N, C-alpha and C positions, 0 to 999 in steps of 0.2 A: 616552203616553195623559196623562201625568198632567200636561201642559204644556197638553194641550185641553182639560183640565178648565176650567185655571186663566185661558184663551183664552175660553173658553166665558163664564164667569164676567164676566169684564173685559166682551167683547160685550155680554153683556144687561146690565151697569151703563150702560155708559155709550149705548149705545139706550135706553135707560128715561129718562137723565138727558135724554138729545138730546131727548125728545119732551116730558117736562116744558120745559123752558125752548121749544120751541117753538109748542107747543101752550096754555100757562099763564101766565100773570103771575102775579110773586109774591106771595104771598097767597092767591090764589085757590083754592079746596078743591073737590073734587067726594066727595061722597057716596057709598060702595061699600054699607057694613052700619052702617046709622044707629047711633049709640053706641058707635060699635066701629073701623069702618078707612075712611079718608079718604085721598086722595089729596090733598095740598098741596103745593104750590109755596112751597120753604122754600131758604133759602142760609143757609151756614155756614162763619164765616172761621177757625174753629178748630177743634179736635180733638173726639172725643165729650160731645155734651152743649155746645158752644161754648166747653170749655174752653183754654186758651193760643190764646185768639184774636188774628189778628193774628202768630203767628211762622212765616209761613212760611217761613224760612228752617230753624228748628228741625225742621218737617215736613220738610226735603225731604232732610236730611240721615239723622234717622231712618228713614225710608224706604226709602232708598237701601241705609242697611247692613242693616236686616232682610231686603229683598227679595235682597239678594247672601246675608244668612245664610241663607234660605229656597232660595235654590236651592243652595247649597252642601252644605245637609243632605240636600234633596231626592238629589241626585247621590251623596253618600259614604257618610251614616250609615242611609238611608231606603231602602236599595236592594232588600230582600227584606221589604219593609213596606210592603203594600200600603193599609192603613188611615192611617197616618202618613204616604205619599205624598200620599192624599186629603186629608186634611186640608191640607197644606201646600200643594197646588194651588188648596184655596179661599182659605187666607190670601194667597199670593200675586195671585190675580186680584184679591181685593179690595182688597189692598194699593194694586195698579197701579191699579184703577180711581178711586181717591179721590186717588191720587196726580197723575194725567192731569189729573183734575179741578184738584187746586191749582196745577198748572204752567201752565195754558192757560187757566183762569178766576179763579185766584185765590183761590178761593171752592169749599163742595164743593155741588153740586146734591141737597139731600134731600127726599122726597116720601111716605115712606110714613107715614100719620098712624095711631096706633092708641087707643083709650082703653080700657086693661084697668082693670076692676071700678073707672071712673070717672078714673081715673088718667089724664090725657092723657101718655102715654112721647112721648118726644121724638123728633122727626122724623128718620126714617133714609132708605136706601139701599139698592139691592140689596148695593154692595159691603160696607156697615157688616154686611147680611145673611150675606154670605160670610164674613167675618172672624169674628163669631160662631159660624155652623157650625164654621168653622177649628178654633176654638180648644175648643169643645166635642168633635169627633172628635179632634182632639188628645187633649186628656185622655183621652179611654176607649181611643186607640192606647199611651197610656202606661199609663194603669192595666193593659190587657191586658199587655203587654209586661213590665211590672214582675214580674206577678199568673204568668207562662209561665218568667221567672228563677227564681223561686220554684220553681214546681212543677219546675224542672229541678237545682236545687241540693239539693231535696228526695227527688228521686229518686236522685242520685249520692249523698248522705249514705245512703242507705238501703243503696246498692248496695258501700258500702264497708265499711257495718258488718258485713253478709253475712259 
């Protein structure tokens, strides 16, 4: 089931990018909510916010290693941890979505353009959103797991002292 989440993220990401490439010119903008949300056709040859532009070989290597790690972790360590698996599914789908762009387009298609309190946030895409959601869910899962382990340890220590 968790791979279906990753596949859904991947398909949604690739479909929305395909629409942008087919229907909009680079730099073209569609206003959705004035002064807040726009669809803007943009390309990124780097990582987040254009960092490391032109270093495609680095992105290929890192992304393949990360995807292998995610799959390995999903199958071996997150078996009985649904929230952890969901977070990893979002991370896998997002990583794969941008990886496909880099391999086939040599750039990532971005189009979600937001202004937050008049700050023009860097343009991003569905894969980037999935990566962010995955990281947040991963932090929540890790916090929850840590808390459960501490509660279990405290419960065990109480029984030993009784």
